[in-house]
KEKEVEX-550566 format. One record per residue (C-alpha): residue in one letter; z, y, x. Coordinates in steps of 0.05 Angstrom, whole numbers, plus 5000, padded with zeros to 4 digits. Layout:
REM residues N
AZYX ...
***
This chain:
REM residues 1200
M526689128768 D525889878775 D529390328824 I533790708775 G540490878806 N544591418839 P543391488914 L548491168960 P551791579015 L548391519083 R550290879120 A548390579185 N541390289187 R541589569161 S534089469160 G534089039222 G529789509264 S531789899326 A530090599304 T533891139341 A537791659303 S532392179315 G526991679294 T530791519231 N531592259214 F524092359224 H522691759179 A527592039127 A524192719129 L517392389116 C520292009058 A523292639029 I516592999035 A513192428999 M518592408946 V517593148929 H510093038920 I511392428876 A516392828834 R511393398827 G505492948814 T501393298868 A497093008923 L500392878990 G494493169029 W495392649083 L488592319074 P484492879043 D477892629069 L478991909045 V482391898977 E485992318925 D492692128954 R496992268893 A502691768901 V506791478844 E511491018883 L514590998952 E517390378986 A521090389052 E521489849107 T516389409073 G515288919130 G507689029122 P502689289172 G505489989163 D512589749157 D516090429153 M513290669087 A508390449033 L505590928981 S502390678916 L497191168891 V495491348820 N488990968825 G492590328846 Q490890368920 R496090318975 I497490699039 E501990409092 V505190879141 Q508190799210 A512791379230 K513591539304 R517292129334 G515492389404 L509991859411 R506391789478 A500491369499 G502590659514 T504289989484 E507890279423 L501790689405 W496890109410 D501289599376 T502190069317 L494790239310 L492489529318 A497489279265 L494689789216 A487489599234 R488988869223 G491989019155 I485889419135 S481088879159 A484888339122 G484988739058 A492688749057 I492589509053 D487490019031 F489190559081 G493390619144 L496891239170 L500391359236 A505191929222 V507592269286 S512092859299 A508893509322 D512193429390 S508392789405 S502892769457 R497193249442 S492292709464 I494692319402 T495792869351 H489193219364 L484292819406 L485592109382 A486392349310 R479492679315 D476592049347 L478791609289 T474992039240 R468692019283 L469191269293 G470091169218 D463491549208 G459991079256 R459791559316 R461991369386 D459791989424 D464492499455 L470592049450 S476992199487 K479991729537 L484691449485 G479091379435 K474890969483 E480890529499 F482190409425 V474890189416 C475789679472 R482189419441 L478989339373 E473088969403 G477888539442 I480988269378 G474388219341 L475388779290 S469889219263 I470489919294 E467490299236 A470889899181 S477689959213 C477290699231 A474190899164 K480990789131 L485690949189 R488391639205 I493491989249 K497292599222 S502593009254 F508593309217 A512793899238 V519893749216 T524294019273 P528294659272 E523494939324 N517294759284 S518694649210 A511994789178 S511894119141 V518994219116 D517394929093 A511494669053 M515994139023 R521194669003 A515895068968 E513794468927 L521094278915 S522894968888 C517694858832 L521794268808 L528294648801 A531095048744 N534195498797 A529995618859 G536395818895 A538495088894 T532694888940 T537094779002 A541994348962 A536393948932 Q533293839001 A539993569026 V540393088967 L533292828980 L534492739054 A540892349042 D537291938989 A531491819036 A536091569091 Q539291089041 L532390869017 I530590679089 A537290319101 M536689909038 R529089789039 G528790098970 R523390438928 R522791088891 T518691348832 A518692018797 V523791728749 S528791528803 I527592158844 A529292578783 R535492158771 S537592228844 L536992988841 T540793008775 A546292568803 G546793068860 S548293628809 I541293918815 V538594188750 L531194038741 R526194488709 E523494148647 G516394098622 A509393928647 D508994558690 A514494278735 G510393648746 T511992918735 A519492978744 G519493568696 I516093138643 V521092578656 A527093048652 R524593358587 L523092688555 A529892398574 R533592998544 W529293008482 T530192258471 L537792318478 Q537792868426 A532792548378 R535991858381 A543192078384 S545291858314 Y543591368260 G545291298186 I548190728146 V547590548073 G552990868031 M554991418081 A552292118085 K555292208155 Q550892028214 L553991588267 S553291648342 I548491128370 G552291168436 S559191018410 A558490738340 W552890238349 L555389538335 E554389118398 Q549488558384 H547087928418 A540287608419 R538086908437 V531786698472 V527186308424 H520386018421 P515786378372 A515785978308 E509585708275 P507186158218 H509685938149 R504485618105 D505586098046 L509586688022 A514786247987 S516785868050 A516586508091 L521286858042 A525986258040 A526486248116 Y527286998120 Q532787058068 K536786468096 L536786778166 E533586128189 G533886078265 M527785968308 P527785408359 E532285598417 V530085588489 G535585188521 A542985238506 K547285858514 R541386318524 T544886878489 I544487578519 D546888278504 A541488588460 K541789268493 G539688948559 I532988718531 A526888848576 R530989058637 F528088478677 I523088128633 R518888718613 H515088488551 A519288268492 I518888118418 V525388218379 I525887848314 G531187998263 G532687778192 P534988228135 G540588708153 M540488518227 G539089228251 K532289158285 S530389888279 T537390118299 L536989668360 A530289998379 Q533690668373 K539490418416 L534690168469 A531190848470 Y537991188479 E540290718534 Y533790758574 A533791528567 L540891548595 D538291188656 G532691698663 Y526891288636 P521391628596 V521291308527 L515891268474 M518491018407 V513090868355 K512990618284 L507190128285 K505590258212 L504290988231 L500290758291 V495590368246 E494790968200 R493091428259 I487990948287 R484790838219 R484691548193 Q483591948256 G479491448296 A484391508354 G484391008410 F490490548418 E493390878480 E491991578455 A495391418389 I501491108424 F502591728466 A501192208410 L506291888363 G511391748417 L511192468443 D510892798375 R515693398373 S517893268446 G514493898473 I510393478522 G502893438512 T499492768506 E494492878562 A499693168609 A504092548601 R498292068610 R495792418673 A502792458704 G502191778737 I508891538710 T509690798721 N516390698687 W514690818614 V518890458561 L514890328498 L518890138436 C514589908378 D518189818312 G515789408252 L510088958274 D510688578208 E509189218170 C502189258198 G499488798144 V492388568154 H491988998217 Q497388598253 R492488168293 S488788788317 I495289118338 T497788498375 D491088428411 Q491289158433 L498689098454 A496888498497 E491088878530 F495389498539 A500789088574 L495588768620 G493089458640 H500189728651 P504289148678 Q509989608701 Y511189878631 R516789588590 I514489418520 V519189188464 V516489018395 T521088918335 T519188508274 R521888128216 P520387388219 I516787408153 G509587618163 Y509887568239 V504287188274 P504987188350 G497587158366 R496387398438 L503787588444 A505986858442 E507086868517 W511787468514 R519187338514 H521787258443 Y528887418421 E532387298356 L538187748336 V544387318327 P548887388266 F555887638281 G561387158298 E568787298306 E567787488380 D562788028357 R566588278297 R573288408331 P570988918384 N565989248337 V570589428280 P575589848321 R569690208353 L566790388286 L573490608258 E574691058318 V567991408308 L569291488234 G575791848250 V580491358216 N587691488235 E591690968272 E595790738212 N589590638169 V585990298227 K590889718224 T590189668149 V582589658152 E582489158209 A587088698170 L582588758109 I576388588150 E579988008184 R582187728117 A575287818087 S571787488146 K576086868137 S574886848062 E570386298039 M568086757983 I565487328026 G566487148099 T559286928109 L556787608085 L559987978143 K555387668194 T550188228196 P551188938223 L549289218154 M554388828114 L559888888166 T558989648167 L558789678090 A565189258087 V568689748135 V566490338093 V568689988029 A575489848060 I576290578080 R573990848013 C576990337965 G582990088004 A580789367989 I574988898000 G572888417945 P576287927946 T570287597913 R562887697925 C562088007857 E567388527870 L564688677940 Y557688767915 N559989227859 Q563789627911 V557589677955 L553189897897 G558190427878 L558390667950 I550790717952 R550491107887 E555991577911 A552491717977 T545391787949 G546692037879 E544892757896 R537692607917 N532893067880 E528092517859 I533292117821 V538392637801 A535592647730 I535391887723 P541591577690 V545691087730 S544490577674 V536990607687 L537990527763 D542289917750 R537789607698 F531689687742 I534889367803 E537388787760 L530388677733 I527388687802 A532688177824 L531087727765 E523687757782 A525287607856 L528686957834 I523786727781 R517286947815 P518987057889 T511687037911 A509087547862 T505788147892 A509688797892 E504589097843 N505388527793 T512888557798 L512789307785 N508189217725 R512688697693 T518989087708 S516289747683 G513989397619 Q521089147607 L523689837624 A518990157574 Q521389687520 A528789817536 L527890577540 G522890637484 T518091037528 P510490987538 P508490467591 L505390997637 A511791407636 A515890787649 R511490607708 G512591297738 T520091207730 A519590507761 D515890777822 T521091327832 V526990847824 L523790327869 A522890857924 Y530291027915 W532690307923 V527990187982 G530890818014 T537890538008 G535689928048 L537589447992 V530389277972 E524789158023 H517289108023 V515388468059 Q508588208078 H505687528093 D498387368104 G496188028073 I500587958011 Q505888487999 A511988287959 L518888567943 S525088257972 F532488407980 V536088538045 H540587958026 R538387427977 S545487387951 F544788107928 A538887907885 E542687307857 F548687737841 L544588277806 A540587757767 A547087417746 R549888087725 H543688207682 V544187517650 A551587627636 G549688237596 L544687867551 T546387607482 E545486907458 P540886517456 A537286927511 R543286827559 S543486077553 E535886027561 A536186457624 L541886037653 R537985397642 E531485687670 I534386007732 G539785477744 Q534484947753 L530485347804 P531085117876 G535485547920 C539085907863 D545985607873 Q549186277887 F546286557822 V549986007785 E556386157822 F555786897809 A554586757735 G560886337735 S564786887768 L562287387716 G565486997659 L560086487646 A563185877680 D563485467616 A556385657597 V553885497667 L557084807668 T554584667599 A547584877619 R547684387678 G547883797631 R552083167637 N550082907706 Y556982607718 D554182037761 D550682487811 P555182667871 E551083287886 Q551883547815 I559283377817 M560283797879 R556284367850 A560684367788 L566984357830 R564284927871 I562785347809 A569885227783 R572685387851 V569286057863 S569386317791 E573886917779 H574386667707 P574985917715 P572185427664 T576885177610 P580584517623 E576384197569 T569884387604 I572084187674 Q575683537654 P569483087654 W567483337723 L574483207751 E574282507723 A567482417754 V570382557824 F575081967822 K569981517790 A564781687843 A569881587900 A569480837889 T562080807907 V560581387954 S561581418029 A567881688061 F563982308084 T562382478011 I569582367991 F571782868044 E566783378018 M568783297946 G576083297966 A575483977999 D573384307933 L578183897892 L584184127934 A582384847920 L582584697845 C589484387846 P593185037832 R588485177773 Y588884497740 P595184167770 G596883717712 T589883447701 I588583307774 A595483017787 I594582517731 L587482327752 S589482237825 R595381777812 S591281137814 A587381377876 C593981377916 G593880627914 G586480547927 E583880017975 R579780488018 P583680968064 A579181558044 I580781457970 R588181417983 L587782048026 L584182397968 G589582167919 W595582367961 A592583037983 C591283227910 R598083017885 L601683377941 N597684017929 C598984007855 G606284187870 P613083857873 S613483767797 W607583287801 C609582917864 T616782697875 D620282687943 T619881927943 E612481947930 A611482477983 L615382058034 R610881478016 A604881908031 L607882118098 R608981398118 D601981228094 A598981768139 A597981298198 I593480858156 I589581348113 L588081908163 P581581818202 S582181528271 D582381988332 P575182068354 R577782088425 E580081368417 S575381078364 S570980518387 L565680798340 R565881488373 R564081808307 L559482388304 P563083038293 L564383128219 P561883748182 R566784318174 H569184108104 D570783408125 T577183608159 A579584028100 L582183428061 S586283178119 L588683878136 G590784008063 F594483348064 G597983518130 I599884228111 A602784008044 L607083488078 T609283988130 R611384488077 R615083938040 F619083638097 A619384118157 T625284508129 V629383878119 R630583848195 D631383088195 P629482798264 D626182188233 L621982618186 D620283078245 Q617582488284 L613482258225 L610482958218 L608882978292 S605582298289 M599982618248 F597482928313 D595582238337 H589882228286 G582782478288 D582683088243 F588783358279 S585883258348 I582083908345 M585484548367 S584184938303 S588084418262 V593784408312 M594285168312 E593985218236 I599684728225 S603585038282 H602885708247 V605585408182 L611485118221 E612985798251 L612786128182 L617785598159 G622385768218 R620785128256 Q617985438320 D621184848357 L617084348318 G610784768326 E611684768401 Q612784008401 A606383928361 R602384318413 V605583938471 R604283278436 W596983478426 V595783618499 G600083038522 G604983448564 T599283798599 T599183978672 I591884208668 P591284848711 E586785158658 L592185078604 N598485158645 L597285738692 D601786168734 L598386788705 P599987288761 Q597586808814 Y591386638774 L589587378763 E590387498837 A585686908851 V580587208803 R581187878837 R580187558906 F574187158881 E570887768851 I571888218911 R569187688958 T563187578913 F561788328912 E562788388987 A557587838997 L552588198952 A553788878985 G553588589055 M560088949075 R567588869071 L571489259020 E574389719072 E567289899095 M564790089026 P563490829013 E566291198953 L561091248898 P561091638833 D562091158774 D559591388706 G561990758672 R554890548654 P553089808652 L551789518721 I544689298707 A542888998775 L549488628781 S548888398709 G542088118725 F544587748786 L550687438751 S546287218693 M540986948740 V545886508778 K549586318713 M556286538738 G558886528667 D558385768668 M563285718725 V569785348708 I575885768714 S579085318767 D573385498815 V576686158831 W582085828873 H577085638927 W574786328949 R579186389010 G578786309085 E574086619136 Q569386019141 N568286039066 R567086789071 L561386679120 L558386159074 E558986629014 W555387189050 A549786719073 V548586379006 L549386968958 G545587429004 A539886939007 I539586878932 A539287638925 K533487678973 I529187178935 S530687488867 D526988018827 I532888498835 E532589128877 L537289008935 E539189748938 L541389758866 L544989098873 T548789378933 K550789988894 D553189578834 A556889098879 I560589678912 L562589968845 A564789288820 A568789138883 R572489798878 A573789678804 A576588988819 H580989268874 A583389868835 P590889878820 S589190028747 N585589358742 D591088938711 E586488488671 G584188118733 S576688068718 V570788528727 I565487988723 W567587778652 G568388488629 R563589038648 P556988688665 L552188498609 K549187818595 M541987918615 D535487528609 I532387468678 C527686978712 E530386488763 P530086668837 D523386538870 W525685898905 T519085848942 K521386428985 A527586069009 R523985739067 Q521586419092 L528886619102 Q529786079156 L536585879131 D540885389170 P541084719133 A547584539167 Q550785169140 L548185019070 Q551184319074 L557884639090 A556985109031 I556284508985 R563484329005 H565985038993 G570584788937 S567385168880 S562584718842 W558685318818 F557685558889 A555684858911 D550484848857 V547485498883 A547585248954 V544084588937 N538484978903 L537285348968 L537684719008 D532884368962 H527584898976 T528984939051 L528584209075 D522283849096 H521483109080 D524382829145 R530583259145 R531683159070 E532782409078 N537982499132 V541683019091 V541682569030 E544681999070 T550182449096 L551982749029 L552182088991 T557181799040 I562182359026 Q567082178970 D566682858938 D563683038871 D559883648895 A557183288957 V554882668920 L551783068864 A548083488915 G545682858950 V542982578885 R539283218869 L536083238937 A534382498934 I530282608871 G525683048913 L523882448957 P518281948941 V520581518882 R521280858919 R525181168976 A529681558928 R531080928887 A532780528949 L537481058976 L541281138911 L541880398897 A544380278967 H550180748955 L552280378891 R554379768931 G561679628942 R567679788900 P565880248841 V568480958847 E567981558799 T562581908840 F557881328821 R556781698755 H552582218792 I548181678823 F546981348756 A545282018726 G540282118783 L537181428773 K535881608700 H530782118724 L526881608764 P521981088736 L525880428740 E524279698733 P530179278707 D530278808766 Q536078368786 Q538678858839 L539179418788 L542378988734 E547578718782 V549579418801 I549979638728 E554079028709 A559079118765 V560379838745 L560379708670 L565779188677 S569979608724 E575580068702 Q571980708724 G570781028656 D566181598677 A561981158722 A561580608669 K559381118617 A553781358662 A551780638676 A551580508600 I547081118589 L542380858643 L542480158612 A540780438544 G534380738573 L531780058596 P527579588553 P532079198505 T530878508533 P535577938512 E538877978581 I540178718575 L542578668503 S547378118523 L550078538580 A551079128533 H554778688483 T559278388536 A561079068563 F562279348494 E567078788475 A570778858541 W571879598532 R573379558458 N579179098471 R582279558523 Q587880018502 P585980728522 R590781018571 V592281758564 K592482128630 R598082628643 E593183178626 G592882938555 I585682708557 V583582008539 P579381738596 A571881678587 S568981008568 P561980718557 L563380528485 E559281068451 P552680978490 L553480218486 L554680238411 R548780698399 F544380238441 L546679618403 L545979958335 D538980178351 H536879458360 N541779108313 P543579618258 P549479468211 G548579348136 D549979848081 A556779548066 E559179668137 L556680388135 L559880518068 A566580288094 
***
C-alpha cells in the first residue's frame, strides 16, 4: 500500500533504536531535505560523481545496511543512508562504513552514504571522505590515517577495496543554528513549491514534524504523500510543472476533482455530485469467464446479468475500494450497472487522497494509436492529461510512482482488444507501482494476458444496497422531507413488487425509479407502466436536442420499437444490417426515399444510444445493437405488436412467442391487452406443466387479464396435472394459482373442491389454499376449520426435524404454504378462541414456517388484526423460548462490550493505550489502511458473542502481540494503520458514538492479499504466548493466533503443541490442535488424531473428524471402530462429522452396513429441542446422501 495519509504529531521514537534526541533531530532534518527534493523532482546532489540522484521515494528505518534512510532513484537504483551527528573516529564509524560496504558487495544496495553533521570530526568529513573517492578510483596513494585503517578493515573481511569504495561516500550536512547552510538550501528549494513564499517557515515546520513521525513509524514518502502532508498542514502549494513534481500532483488532483465532480443520469438534465450522489456499489471477486462461443450466447449472458464464477464465498467488497491494495484490476459490469460512473468515482476518490489520476477511454486510445502513430504510453498520458494544463512530457519525466490509471471500455476496442490487453500487461510490468483499473462489459471481453489480474463483477443491488442509497439520492436532488418519505415508500413498495422489483437491481433503473417517483408521484405498478414512465422521462429530458428537435415523437417511438423487434427476432444481426432493415420499414411507414429514411434512422439511433437505452456491443469483431435491459426490448416489441392489425398481430405473437428467452415479451403483450390472443397463440398444451405455469404467469401479470373462457382450460389443467407431477411442481403452480384467486374466485373454488380431499398432502394443501383465498363465500367456516385441523398433515415437515433433510426449496415453494397460513390467520385470529389460537400457533411447527421471513410475515398480519399477543407468541414459539445471547441481548451492556472490543483492537494496532493517543484531524474519509487490515483478517466473519471476551490485562497483552504481529507481516503501511487505528479508537470512545460500532460502520470491505505468513518466523514470536492466545475466548482471535503459530513452529515443537491442545476440552484449542496436526507427516498426524478419539465421545470430536477428512485414510478396523462408537453415541455434532468422514470412504459392504445401522438408529430418535430453540445436529443428512448415492430410490418414492 502507498503512503498516503496526514502526518501524525511527533511521538517518542518507537523504532527500537537508541538514537538520542539530537541524533533524531539530525536524522529528521536529513529526511526533510530529501523530501523537498523529492517533491521538487530535483537531484539531491549527495552523490554527484556517481549517479543522477533524483529520488522518487524515501523510506525511514529500513533495517538494511544503511538503516536510517533509503532513497529510491528515478532510474530504479537505491541509496541507503546512515545518519550520524557529531561523529568521531572509533567503533561507531567503522561499524557503519563496513555495514554499508557489505551491502554494496552483496548487491543489496546500489550506493551507500554516511551522512554526518558538519560538527563531526574533520578527519571524517574531509580527509576520509576524500579517501573514499580516491580508493573507488583505484588509487591508494596519499591516504589519511583513517583511510589506511579503512583499507585494512576491508581487507580483513575480504571485501574488494575498489568495488566497495566506488559506491560509498561520506557527506556532511550543516543543519544547526550556528551552521545552517544545508537548511538554507532546503528552504530555497521549498519556497519554489509554495504558492506563497512567505509560508516557507511554516512549511519547513510541517516537513520536520512529518519527518520525525516518518522515522518513528518506519514509514515512506513520495511526492504524492509529501504534497498531501503539506496540504494537511494548511500549506498552499504552487501548481504546475514549474513547481516540480508536487506541483504537477497538486494541479492534477485539483483538476481531477473539478473534471470528475458530477455525472448525469438518463431522464434528468441536472448533473449529480459524484461525491455525494453516487450510489454505493459492491463488487465480488470472480474468475475470468471463458469467452462465449458466439454472439448469441454472449448476448444472452450479458442481458441476463449472468454471474461469473465466484472466487470463494462472501468475497464481496466496496467497489470504491478497488485497487487500493491489489493494484491491477478488471471491473466487469452488465447493462445499467454503472461501470463508467464507477471509473469516474474512483478517479474522484483517488484524487481526494492526493493521487495523480489518468482516466482514459480505451476506444479513443485505439484511435490515437492508429491515426497518429502514437506509442501506448505516450497516448495514455496525452489522453489522460488532456485539458489538465500539464504537459505530457513533464508528467512522464516527473518520476511519479503513484499514478492511478483508469481505462474505461475495453470491450469497445473491437478487433484491437488483444493488442490493447497485451500493451496494458506490458505497461503494468514496467510500472508495477501504478494502479491500473480496466472496466468492461462481459460481452466481447477476452482476458488474454490480463487473465492473472484481479477480476471483479459489479453486484446487482439488494435491499441492503437500496435502502441507504435512496435517501442519499433524494437529499442531493433537494427533495423536501415530506416528499422523501413518500418517495421512499414508493421505492420500497416497488422493490417488493413481483412485477417490477427485479428491475430495481441496477444503479440505472433504481435512479430512474426514484426520478419517476419524484416526477410522477407513482411508480408503475406494472412493468409496462414503469417503462412508459421512463420513456416519457427520457423524452422530456432530451427532447430539446438540436439533432432531433424536428423529428416527431411518433418517429422516435416507432424506430425504437422496430429496433427492439429486430433485437428479439435477429439478436445476432450486425448493427449495419439491423439499421438497413429498420430504415427500410421506416421508409415504408413514412413514405420517404430509402436514403432519406436511412439518414433519419442514423440520427434517431444516435439519439437513443445517447440516452443509454440502446448500446453498441461487440463480440469477436462483430458489432451489434442491444438494449441496456432486455426487458426494455421485450416491452417495446410487445408495444409494437399490440399496435398491429390482424392477421399481422397474431402472426407476430406466434413467431416471437415461440422464440427462446422471449417469455417477458409474451407477458408484456398480455399486459397490453393481448392476454387472450397470447394464450390462444400458445396452442393447447394442457398436459405440459411448463406450458401450464407459463399460462398462469401470463394471466397473473396481465393488466388486462384473459377472459374466464380463455383461462378455464388452463385452470383445469392445473388440478389434472397435480395428480402426476411432483410436490415441488405443485408448489410452483400453486404460487401462481393463489394470485389468480381474486380474479377468478368462482372457477378456482369449484375446481379446487375435489383437491381438498386428495390423497397426497401437497394436493390437499393446493386445494385448501385456493379455496381459502377465494374468499369466505367460497369456503365456509366449517370447511376452514377442517383445513386448520388438516394443517398438521398437509404442511411440509420441518426441515430441521425431517429425516430426509430436504434441500432448501426454491422461493416460490413456500408461497403456497404461506398463502394457506395467512388465509387461516385472517379467518380465525380475530375470533380470540384459545383452542383456535393454539391451532394457529401449531403451524409454526412445520417446515415452511420455520424460516424467519414466514414467521415475521404472519406476525405482521396478526399485528394488523390487533393480535400483537398472538404474534409475540408465534415468535417465541419459533425460537423455542430463546435464551440465545445473540437474540436476547441486554442492549446497553452489549453495546458497551462492542465499544470495549473495538477500542482494545485499535489500541493493539496503534501500539498505545487510548489515553496515550494524540489528537488527530479527522476529515471523515474512509480509513483505508484499517479497512484493509479488518478485511485481511476477516473480522466481519466474527460471531457477535466474541465481543464479550475482550477484557482483562492478560488478554490485552495477547491482543497486542497477535494483532501487532499480523500487521507487521501484512502489505499495509504501519504508519497509516497506526493513524487509522487512532482515529477509529477516538471515534469509538467519543460520547457521540451511541451506535456502539465503528468496525461495522466506517471502514470499507476491501480486497487484500493474506498476510505473508512466511515472515512470521522472523518475528521470533513466543509459541507459549500464542497457545495462550488460542484460549483468549474469542474464536476469531484464536483463529488468527493459530495461523501465526502454524508458521512459527518447527516439526519437533509442533507435535508437543498438538498433544497439549488436543487434551484441552475446548473448541478453540482442539480445533487449533487439529489444524496444526495436519501440518505434520501424514502417518504421525493420523496417529495423533485417532489417539484422541478414544474414550467417551464428546462434542469436540467433530473437529478431529473434520481434520481426518483432510488426510489420506485407509478404512482399517481401528478407524471404523472409532467412527462406529461416535456414530452410535448421542453427540449429534460429533456423529454428523463422523458420518461425513464415513461418506468419503469406499462404499464397501461393511461401511454401507454401518451407515444403514446408524441411519436407522438416528431416524428412530425423537429430536430434542434445546432451550435455545435449535434442534440438535444429527448425522441423518450425510448418511442419507451416502446411502442414496449407492442405493437410489425409485421414481415412485421421489414423486411422493
